C-alpha positions as a Markdown table, in Angstrom:
| # | Residue | x | y | z |
|---|---|---|---|---|
| 1 | Unk | 20.1 | -0.8 | 5.3 |
| 2 | Unk | 18.0 | -0.2 | 8.5 |
| 3 | Unk | 19.4 | 0.6 | 11.9 |
| 4 | Unk | 17.9 | -0.6 | 15.2 |
| 5 | Unk | 20.2 | 1.0 | 17.7 |
| 6 | Unk | 23.6 | -0.7 | 17.2 |
| 7 | Unk | 22.0 | -3.4 | 15.1 |
| 8 | Unk | 22.3 | -3.1 | 11.3 |
| 9 | Unk | 19.5 | -4.9 | 9.3 |
| 10 | Unk | 19.1 | -5.6 | 5.6 |
| 11 | Unk | 15.3 | -5.0 | 5.6 |
| 12 | Unk | 12.8 | -2.6 | 7.3 |
| 13 | Unk | 10.2 | -5.3 | 7.2 |
| 14 | Unk | 9.7 | -7.5 | 10.3 |
| 15 | Unk | 7.9 | -10.6 | 11.3 |
| 16 | Unk | 5.7 | -9.8 | 14.3 |
| 17 | Unk | 5.4 | -12.2 | 17.3 |
| 18 | Unk | 2.2 | -14.3 | 17.2 |
| 19 | Unk | 1.4 | -16.4 | 20.2 |
| 20 | Unk | 1.4 | -20.0 | 19.3 |
| 21 | Unk | 2.7 | -19.5 | 15.8 |
| 22 | Unk | 6.0 | -17.7 | 15.3 |
| 23 | Unk | 8.0 | -20.6 | 16.5 |
| 24 | Unk | 11.3 | -21.7 | 14.9 |
| 25 | Unk | 9.8 | -23.7 | 12.0 |
| 26 | Unk | 7.6 | -20.8 | 10.9 |
| 27 | Unk | 10.5 | -18.3 | 11.2 |
| 28 | Unk | 12.7 | -20.6 | 9.1 |
| 29 | Unk | 10.0 | -20.9 | 6.4 |
| 30 | Unk | 9.7 | -17.1 | 6.3 |
| 31 | Unk | 13.4 | -16.6 | 6.0 |
| 32 | Unk | 13.7 | -19.2 | 3.2 |
| 33 | Unk | 11.0 | -17.4 | 1.2 |
| 34 | Unk | 12.9 | -14.2 | 1.7 |
| 35 | Unk | 12.5 | -10.4 | 2.2 |
| 36 | Unk | 12.7 | -10.3 | 6.0 |
| 37 | Unk | 15.7 | -9.9 | 8.3 |
| 38 | Unk | 14.7 | -9.6 | 12.0 |
| 39 | Unk | 12.1 | -12.0 | 13.2 |
| 40 | Unk | 10.6 | -12.2 | 16.6 |
| 41 | Unk | 9.7 | -15.1 | 18.8 |
| 42 | Unk | 6.3 | -15.8 | 20.5 |
| 43 | Unk | 6.0 | -13.8 | 23.7 |
| 44 | Unk | 7.8 | -15.3 | 26.6 |
| 45 | Unk | 7.2 | -14.8 | 30.3 |
| 46 | Unk | 10.4 | -13.3 | 31.8 |
| 47 | Unk | 10.0 | -15.2 | 35.1 |
| 48 | Unk | 9.6 | -18.5 | 33.3 |
| 49 | Unk | 12.7 | -17.8 | 31.3 |
| 50 | Unk | 14.7 | -17.1 | 34.4 |
| 51 | Unk | 13.4 | -20.3 | 36.0 |
| 52 | Unk | 14.5 | -22.3 | 33.0 |
| 53 | Unk | 10.9 | -23.5 | 32.3 |
| 54 | Unk | 11.0 | -26.0 | 29.5 |
| 55 | Unk | 8.1 | -24.4 | 27.6 |
| 56 | Unk | 9.8 | -21.0 | 27.9 |
| 57 | Unk | 13.1 | -22.3 | 26.6 |
| 58 | Unk | 11.3 | -24.1 | 23.7 |
| 59 | Unk | 9.7 | -20.7 | 22.7 |
| 60 | Unk | 13.2 | -19.2 | 22.2 |
| 61 | Unk | 14.7 | -22.2 | 20.5 |
| 62 | Unk | 16.8 | -21.1 | 17.5 |
| 63 | Unk | 19.7 | -22.1 | 15.2 |
| 64 | Unk | 22.2 | -20.6 | 12.9 |
| 65 | Unk | 19.7 | -20.3 | 10.1 |
| 66 | Unk | 17.4 | -18.1 | 12.3 |
| 67 | Unk | 19.5 | -14.9 | 12.5 |
| 68 | Unk | 19.1 | -12.1 | 13.5 |
| 69 | Unk | 16.5 | -13.0 | 16.1 |
| 70 | Unk | 14.5 | -10.9 | 18.6 |
| 71 | Unk | 12.8 | -12.4 | 21.7 |
| 72 | Unk | 9.6 | -10.8 | 23.0 |
| 73 | Unk | 9.3 | -10.6 | 26.8 |
| 74 | Unk | 6.3 | -9.9 | 28.9 |
| 75 | Unk | 6.2 | -9.2 | 32.6 |
| 76 | Unk | 5.8 | -6.4 | 35.0 |
| 77 | Unk | 8.5 | -7.0 | 37.6 |
| 78 | Unk | 11.5 | -4.7 | 36.7 |
| 79 | Unk | 14.2 | -7.0 | 38.1 |
| 80 | Unk | 12.8 | -10.0 | 36.3 |
| 81 | Unk | 12.6 | -8.2 | 33.0 |
| 82 | Unk | 16.1 | -6.8 | 33.4 |
| 83 | Unk | 17.6 | -10.1 | 34.3 |
| 84 | Unk | 15.8 | -11.9 | 31.5 |
| 85 | Unk | 17.2 | -9.3 | 29.0 |
| 86 | Unk | 20.7 | -10.0 | 30.3 |
| 87 | Unk | 20.2 | -13.7 | 30.0 |
| 88 | Unk | 19.0 | -13.3 | 26.4 |
| 89 | Unk | 22.0 | -11.1 | 25.5 |
| 90 | Unk | 24.3 | -13.8 | 26.8 |
| 91 | Unk | 22.5 | -16.4 | 24.6 |
| 92 | Unk | 23.4 | -14.4 | 21.5 |
| 93 | Unk | 19.9 | -12.9 | 20.9 |
| 94 | Unk | 20.2 | -9.8 | 18.7 |
| 95 | Unk | 17.4 | -7.7 | 20.3 |
| 96 | Unk | 14.8 | -7.8 | 23.1 |
| 97 | Unk | 11.2 | -6.6 | 22.5 |
| 98 | Unk | 8.9 | -5.7 | 25.4 |
| 99 | Unk | 5.3 | -6.7 | 24.9 |
| 100 | Unk | 3.0 | -3.8 | 25.7 |
| 101 | Unk | 0.3 | -4.7 | 23.3 |
| 102 | Unk | -1.1 | -8.1 | 24.1 |
| 103 | Unk | -4.8 | -7.8 | 24.8 |
| 104 | Unk | -5.2 | -11.2 | 26.4 |
| 105 | Unk | -6.6 | -10.9 | 30.0 |
| 106 | Unk | -4.1 | -13.4 | 31.6 |
| 107 | Unk | -1.3 | -11.2 | 30.4 |
| 108 | Unk | -2.9 | -7.9 | 31.3 |
| 109 | Unk | -4.0 | -8.9 | 34.7 |
| 110 | Unk | -0.4 | -9.5 | 35.9 |
| 111 | Unk | 0.6 | -6.0 | 34.7 |
| 112 | Unk | 2.0 | -7.1 | 31.3 |
| 113 | Unk | 0.8 | -6.5 | 27.7 |
| 114 | Unk | -1.6 | -3.7 | 27.2 |
| 115 | Unk | -1.8 | -3.0 | 30.9 |
| 116 | Unk | 1.7 | -1.5 | 30.7 |
| 117 | Unk | 0.2 | 1.4 | 28.7 |
| 118 | Unk | -1.8 | 2.6 | 31.7 |
| 119 | Unk | 1.1 | 3.5 | 34.0 |
| 120 | Unk | 3.7 | 5.5 | 32.0 |
| 121 | Unk | 6.1 | 6.3 | 34.8 |
| 122 | Unk | 6.3 | 2.8 | 36.1 |
| 123 | Unk | 6.7 | 1.4 | 32.6 |
| 124 | Unk | 9.4 | 3.9 | 31.6 |
| 125 | Unk | 11.4 | 3.0 | 34.7 |
| 126 | Unk | 11.1 | -0.7 | 33.9 |
| 127 | Unk | 12.3 | -0.1 | 30.4 |
| 128 | Unk | 15.2 | 2.1 | 31.5 |
| 129 | Unk | 16.5 | -0.7 | 33.8 |
| 130 | Unk | 16.5 | -3.1 | 30.9 |
| 131 | Unk | 18.2 | -0.6 | 28.5 |
| 132 | Unk | 21.0 | 0.1 | 31.1 |
| 133 | Unk | 21.6 | -3.6 | 31.7 |
| 134 | Unk | 22.3 | -4.7 | 28.1 |
| 135 | Unk | 24.2 | -3.5 | 24.9 |
| 136 | Unk | 21.7 | -5.1 | 22.5 |
| 137 | Unk | 18.7 | -3.0 | 21.4 |
| 138 | Unk | 15.6 | -3.0 | 23.5 |
| 139 | Unk | 12.4 | -2.2 | 21.7 |
| 140 | Unk | 8.7 | -1.9 | 22.7 |
| 141 | Unk | 5.6 | -3.2 | 21.0 |
| 142 | Unk | 2.4 | -1.3 | 21.9 |
| 143 | Unk | -1.1 | -0.6 | 20.9 |
| 144 | Unk | -2.6 | 2.9 | 20.4 |
| 145 | Unk | -4.2 | 2.7 | 23.8 |
| 146 | Unk | -6.6 | 1.0 | 26.1 |
| 147 | Unk | -9.8 | 2.1 | 24.2 |
| 148 | Unk | -10.8 | 5.0 | 22.0 |
| 149 | Unk | -11.0 | 7.4 | 25.0 |
| 150 | Unk | -7.5 | 6.5 | 26.2 |
| 151 | Unk | -5.1 | 6.8 | 23.2 |
| 152 | Unk | -1.9 | 6.9 | 25.2 |
| 153 | Unk | 0.6 | 5.6 | 22.6 |
| 154 | Unk | 2.1 | 9.0 | 21.6 |
| 155 | Unk | 2.8 | 10.0 | 25.2 |
| 156 | Unk | 4.2 | 6.6 | 26.1 |
| 157 | Unk | 6.4 | 6.6 | 23.0 |
| 158 | Unk | 7.9 | 9.9 | 24.1 |
| 159 | Unk | 8.5 | 8.5 | 27.6 |
| 160 | Unk | 10.1 | 5.3 | 26.2 |
| 161 | Unk | 12.3 | 7.3 | 23.8 |
| 162 | Unk | 13.7 | 9.2 | 26.9 |
| 163 | Unk | 14.2 | 5.8 | 28.6 |
| 164 | Unk | 16.5 | 4.6 | 25.7 |
| 165 | Unk | 14.4 | 2.2 | 23.6 |
| 166 | Unk | 15.8 | 1.6 | 20.1 |
| 167 | Unk | 12.4 | 1.6 | 18.3 |
| 168 | Unk | 8.7 | 1.5 | 18.9 |
| 169 | Unk | 6.5 | -1.1 | 17.2 |
| 170 | Unk | 2.9 | 0.1 | 17.2 |
| 171 | Unk | -0.2 | -1.9 | 16.4 |
| 172 | Unk | -2.8 | 0.5 | 15.0 |
| 173 | Unk | -5.7 | -0.8 | 17.2 |
| 174 | Unk | -6.7 | -0.3 | 20.8 |
| 175 | Unk | -6.7 | -3.0 | 23.4 |
| 176 | Unk | -10.5 | -3.0 | 23.3 |
| 177 | Unk | -10.4 | -3.8 | 19.6 |
| 178 | Unk | -8.4 | -6.9 | 20.1 |
| 179 | Unk | -7.5 | -8.2 | 16.6 |
| 180 | Unk | -10.6 | -7.0 | 14.8 |
| 181 | Unk | -11.9 | -3.7 | 13.5 |
| 182 | Unk | -10.2 | -1.1 | 11.4 |
| 183 | Unk | -6.5 | -0.3 | 11.9 |
| 184 | Unk | -6.1 | 3.4 | 12.5 |
| 185 | Unk | -3.3 | 4.7 | 10.3 |
| 186 | Unk | -3.8 | 8.2 | 11.6 |
| 187 | Unk | -3.1 | 6.9 | 15.1 |
| 188 | Unk | 0.2 | 5.3 | 14.0 |
| 189 | Unk | 1.1 | 8.6 | 12.3 |
| 190 | Unk | 0.7 | 10.4 | 15.7 |
| 191 | Unk | 3.1 | 8.0 | 17.3 |
| 192 | Unk | 5.6 | 8.7 | 14.4 |
| 193 | Unk | 5.3 | 12.4 | 15.1 |
| 194 | Unk | 5.6 | 12.0 | 18.8 |
| 195 | Unk | 9.3 | 10.8 | 18.8 |
| 196 | Unk | 12.4 | 12.6 | 17.5 |
| 197 | Unk | 15.3 | 10.1 | 17.3 |
| 198 | Unk | 14.0 | 6.6 | 17.1 |
| 199 | Unk | 12.2 | 4.7 | 14.3 |
| 200 | Unk | 8.5 | 3.8 | 14.6 |
| 201 | Unk | 7.4 | 0.5 | 12.9 |
| 202 | Unk | 3.8 | 0.2 | 12.0 |
| 203 | Unk | 1.8 | -3.0 | 12.4 |
| 204 | Unk | -1.8 | -4.3 | 12.1 |
| 205 | Unk | -3.7 | -6.0 | 9.3 |
| 206 | Unk | -0.9 | -5.8 | 6.7 |
| 207 | Unk | -2.1 | -8.7 | 4.5 |
| 208 | Unk | -0.8 | -7.5 | 1.1 |
| 209 | Unk | 2.1 | -5.6 | -0.3 |
| 210 | Unk | -0.3 | -2.8 | -1.2 |
| 211 | Unk | -1.3 | -2.6 | 2.4 |
| 212 | Unk | 2.3 | -2.4 | 3.5 |
| 213 | Unk | 3.0 | 0.4 | 1.0 |
| 214 | Unk | -0.1 | 2.3 | 2.2 |
| 215 | Unk | 1.0 | 2.1 | 5.8 |
| 216 | Unk | 4.4 | 3.5 | 4.9 |
| 217 | Unk | 2.9 | 6.2 | 2.8 |
| 218 | Unk | 0.1 | 7.3 | 5.1 |
| 219 | Unk | 1.9 | 7.1 | 8.5 |
| 220 | Unk | 5.5 | 8.0 | 7.6 |
| 221 | Unk | 6.7 | 4.9 | 9.6 |
| 222 | Unk | 10.2 | 3.7 | 9.2 |
| 223 | Unk | 9.3 | 0.1 | 8.9 |
| 224 | Unk | 6.4 | -2.3 | 8.8 |
| 225 | Unk | 5.9 | -5.5 | 10.9 |
| 226 | Unk | 3.7 | -8.3 | 9.6 |
| 227 | Unk | 2.0 | -10.9 | 11.7 |
| 228 | Unk | -1.1 | -12.7 | 10.5 |
| 229 | Unk | -0.6 | -11.5 | 7.0 |
| 230 | Unk | 2.5 | -13.7 | 6.8 |
| 231 | Unk | 0.4 | -16.8 | 7.5 |
| 232 | Unk | -2.0 | -16.0 | 4.6 |
| 233 | Unk | 1.0 | -15.1 | 2.5 |
| 234 | Unk | 4.5 | -16.1 | 3.5 |
| 235 | Unk | 5.7 | -14.3 | 0.3 |
| 236 | Unk | 4.5 | -10.9 | 1.6 |
| 237 | Unk | 8.0 | -9.7 | 2.6 |
| 238 | Unk | 9.6 | -10.5 | -0.7 |
| 239 | Unk | 6.6 | -9.1 | -2.6 |
| 240 | Unk | 6.6 | -5.9 | -0.6 |
| 241 | Unk | 10.3 | -5.2 | -1.0 |
| 242 | Unk | 9.9 | -5.7 | -4.8 |
| 243 | Unk | 6.9 | -3.3 | -4.8 |
| 244 | Unk | 8.7 | -0.6 | -2.8 |
| 245 | Unk | 11.9 | -0.9 | -5.0 |
| 246 | Unk | 10.3 | -1.1 | -8.4 |
| 247 | Unk | 6.6 | -0.1 | -8.2 |
| 248 | Unk | 5.7 | -3.4 | -9.7 |
| 249 | Unk | 3.3 | -5.8 | -8.0 |
| 250 | Unk | 4.4 | -9.4 | -8.3 |
| 251 | Unk | 1.8 | -12.0 | -9.1 |
| 252 | Unk | 0.5 | -14.3 | -6.4 |
| 253 | Unk | 2.4 | -17.5 | -5.9 |
| 254 | Unk | 1.1 | -20.4 | -8.0 |
| 255 | Unk | -0.9 | -23.1 | -6.2 |
| 256 | Unk | 2.0 | -25.6 | -6.6 |
| 257 | Unk | 4.4 | -23.2 | -4.8 |
| 258 | Unk | 1.9 | -22.8 | -1.9 |
| 259 | Unk | 1.8 | -26.5 | -1.6 |
| 260 | Unk | 5.6 | -26.8 | -1.6 |
| 261 | Unk | 6.0 | -24.2 | 1.1 |
| 262 | Unk | 3.3 | -25.8 | 3.3 |
| 263 | Unk | 5.0 | -29.2 | 3.0 |
| 264 | Unk | 8.3 | -27.6 | 3.9 |
| 265 | Unk | 6.7 | -26.0 | 7.0 |
| 266 | Unk | 5.4 | -29.5 | 8.1 |
| 267 | Unk | 8.9 | -31.0 | 7.6 |
| 268 | Unk | 10.4 | -28.3 | 9.8 |
| 269 | Unk | 7.7 | -28.8 | 12.5 |
| 270 | Unk | 8.6 | -32.5 | 12.6 |
| 271 | Unk | 12.3 | -31.7 | 12.7 |
| 272 | Unk | 12.0 | -29.3 | 15.6 |
| 273 | Unk | 9.1 | -30.9 | 17.6 |
| 274 | Unk | 9.2 | -34.5 | 16.6 |
| 275 | Unk | 6.6 | -36.2 | 14.3 |
| 276 | Unk | 3.7 | -36.7 | 16.7 |
| 277 | Unk | 3.8 | -33.3 | 18.4 |
| 278 | Unk | 4.9 | -31.5 | 15.2 |
| 279 | Unk | 1.9 | -32.9 | 13.3 |
| 280 | Unk | -0.5 | -32.1 | 16.1 |
| 281 | Unk | 0.7 | -28.5 | 16.1 |
| 282 | Unk | 0.5 | -28.4 | 12.3 |
| 283 | Unk | -3.3 | -29.1 | 12.5 |
| 284 | Unk | -3.8 | -25.4 | 13.2 |
| 285 | Unk | -1.2 | -24.2 | 10.7 |
| 286 | Unk | -2.4 | -26.0 | 7.5 |
| 287 | Unk | -5.8 | -24.2 | 7.4 |
| 288 | Unk | -3.9 | -20.8 | 7.2 |
| 289 | Unk | -2.2 | -22.0 | 4.0 |
| 290 | Unk | -5.5 | -23.4 | 2.7 |
| 291 | Unk | -7.2 | -20.0 | 2.9 |
| 292 | Unk | -5.7 | -19.2 | -0.6 |
| 293 | Unk | -6.3 | -22.6 | -2.1 |
| 294 | Unk | -9.8 | -22.1 | -3.4 |
| 295 | Unk | -12.5 | -24.7 | -2.5 |
| 296 | Unk | -10.9 | -26.3 | 0.5 |
| 297 | Unk | -13.6 | -27.9 | 2.7 |
| 298 | Unk | -12.4 | -31.4 | 1.9 |
| 299 | Unk | -8.9 | -30.6 | 3.0 |
| 300 | Unk | -9.8 | -28.7 | 6.2 |
| 301 | Unk | -12.1 | -31.4 | 7.5 |
| 302 | Unk | -9.3 | -34.0 | 7.4 |
| 303 | Unk | -6.1 | -32.1 | 8.1 |
| 304 | Unk | -7.2 | -31.1 | 11.6 |
| 305 | Unk | -6.9 | -34.7 | 12.7 |
| 306 | Unk | -3.5 | -35.8 | 11.2 |
| 307 | Unk | -1.1 | -37.6 | 13.5 |
| 308 | Unk | 1.8 | -38.3 | 11.2 |
| 309 | Unk | 3.6 | -37.0 | 8.1 |
| 310 | Unk | 2.2 | -40.0 | 6.1 |
| 311 | Unk | -1.3 | -39.1 | 7.2 |
| 312 | Unk | -0.8 | -35.5 | 6.1 |
| 313 | Unk | 0.4 | -36.5 | 2.6 |
| 314 | Unk | -2.5 | -38.9 | 2.2 |
| 315 | Unk | -4.9 | -36.1 | 3.1 |
| 316 | Unk | -3.1 | -33.8 | 0.7 |
| 317 | Unk | -3.2 | -36.3 | -2.2 |
| 318 | Unk | -6.9 | -36.9 | -1.7 |
| 319 | Unk | -7.5 | -33.2 | -1.6 |
| 320 | Unk | -5.5 | -32.6 | -4.8 |
| 321 | Unk | -7.7 | -35.1 | -6.7 |
| 322 | Unk | -10.9 | -33.7 | -5.2 |
| 323 | Unk | -9.8 | -30.1 | -6.2 |
| 324 | Unk | -9.4 | -31.0 | -9.9 |
| 325 | Unk | -13.2 | -30.7 | -10.4 |
| 326 | Unk | -12.9 | -26.9 | -9.7 |
| 327 | Unk | -10.0 | -26.4 | -12.2 |
| 328 | Unk | -9.5 | -26.1 | -15.9 |
| 329 | Unk | -7.2 | -28.2 | -18.1 |
| 330 | Unk | -4.2 | -26.3 | -16.9 |
| 331 | Unk | -5.0 | -26.8 | -13.2 |
| 332 | Unk | -6.1 | -23.2 | -12.7 |
| 333 | Unk | -9.3 | -22.5 | -10.7 |
| 334 | Unk | -12.3 | -21.9 | -12.9 |
| 335 | Unk | -13.4 | -18.2 | -12.9 |
| 336 | Unk | -16.4 | -18.8 | -10.7 |
| 337 | Unk | -14.1 | -20.3 | -8.0 |
| 338 | Unk | -11.4 | -17.7 | -8.2 |
| 339 | Unk | -10.4 | -16.1 | -4.9 |
| 340 | Unk | -11.2 | -12.5 | -4.2 |
| 341 | Unk | -8.1 | -10.4 | -3.5 |
| 342 | Unk | -7.3 | -9.8 | 0.2 |
| 343 | Unk | -8.0 | -6.2 | 1.3 |
| 344 | Unk | -6.7 | -4.7 | 4.6 |
| 345 | Unk | -9.3 | -3.1 | 6.9 |
| 346 | Unk | -7.8 | 0.3 | 6.3 |
| 347 | Unk | -8.3 | -0.1 | 2.6 |
| 348 | Unk | -11.9 | -1.1 | 2.7 |
| 349 | Unk | -15.1 | 0.9 | 2.5 |
| 350 | Unk | -15.7 | 1.9 | 6.2 |
| 351 | Unk | -19.2 | 0.4 | 6.1 |
| 352 | Unk | -17.8 | -3.0 | 5.3 |
| 353 | Unk | -15.0 | -3.1 | 7.9 |
| 354 | Unk | -17.1 | -4.2 | 10.8 |
| 355 | Unk | -15.7 | -3.6 | 14.3 |
| 356 | Unk | -15.7 | -6.4 | 16.8 |
| 357 | Unk | -14.3 | -5.6 | 20.2 |
| 358 | Unk | -12.9 | -7.5 | 23.1 |
| 359 | Unk | -14.8 | -6.8 | 26.3 |
| 360 | Unk | -12.7 | -4.6 | 28.6 |
| 361 | Unk | -13.4 | -2.4 | 31.6 |
| 362 | Unk | -13.9 | 1.2 | 30.6 |
| 363 | Unk | -10.6 | 2.9 | 30.8 |
| 364 | Unk | -7.3 | 1.8 | 32.4 |
| 365 | Unk | -8.6 | 0.6 | 35.7 |
| 366 | Unk | -6.7 | -1.1 | 38.5 |
| 367 | Unk | -8.3 | -4.5 | 38.2 |
| 368 | Unk | -6.4 | -4.9 | 34.9 |
C-alpha cells in the first residue's frame, strides 16, 4: 500500500508522462501487463483545458479501465492552474501533477516546465492556490535544476512541501541535460533528504528492474516513476515488483509475447483514435517495441508508412518470415544476433555514458 495524500495506491511504481506517447491506449496496455497503479497523462496546457480545446480534451481522454489516473498540467498563470485543477477534480481525476521539469523551449518560455524551478516564491504561491482549491492530491514533477551550477530541486522541494503538495517526482537530470547524459542518483537523494513529511518519487533512465532497485537503494526514494523504459519494456512494472518482493529477476518476455502486446497496442490505438489516425500515430510507436526484436531493419523501414491495420499485419507477417534467417530451429535468435542487456546510464562505466546537452542560456535567466 502506498499513500499519496488521501489517495491509497496498490503500487509505488508509476507511469511517467511522456509527451505524445502516454495516451489512453498506451496506459491501457501498461495496466493490462500489470504492476502499476497510478498512470499520468501527457502534459496538458491548463488554459487549453479551460477553453475546452479539442486536442487538450483528447489528451485527458480516459475510461473505467484507466483508473486511478493523474493529469499533468503545465502553465504559469495561478488562476488558470487553479481552475484547471478544479475542473479535473470534477471530472473524477484522482490526482493533478504540475509539470516543472519539461525542458522544451516552447513550454519554458511561457513560464512553465523547468522555468518554474527558477522562481521559488512565485511557484510555491501558484501551488498553494491549487492545493487549497481541491481535495485530490496535487503533486509536482521537477528536475534537479536548470544546469549543474543551479541545482535548485532540494530548496524548491522544501518550499512545495510547505505549500501542501502530496509528493515530489524528481527526474535526476538538469534542464540543460534534456533526456541525455547520466542520471544523478545523489541529486535525487538530496531531494529525499530535503523534505520531512511527503514521499519523493525518483525518475530518469529506469530501463530495467535492476535500475529501479538501484534507484530505490541509492536514493532512499519512496517510489519510482518510469517513462521511456516502459516503451522498451512494458513489463518493467511487473518485473520490478517481483524483484523487490522476492529478489528474483524474471526472464525477459518471449518474442511472441512482445508481438502480442504490440498488436494489442495497435488495436487500442484504432479503438481510441480511429483506424487511419490510430495507424498513423502507431508509426512512431512500433519502432519502440522493435528495439528488442533483434535484427529489425526490414520491419522499421515498412512500419513507418502503414495506413491501416491490414497494412500493419502484412508488414508484420513479411518481417516474421524475414527474421527466421537469424533464428535457430526453435525460433530463438542465434547467439551472434542476441541482444545486449539494457543498462541505465547510472549503472554504466562513466566513460561510456556520454553526455549530450540541450542548449540553454547559462543560469535561470529572464528570457526563459
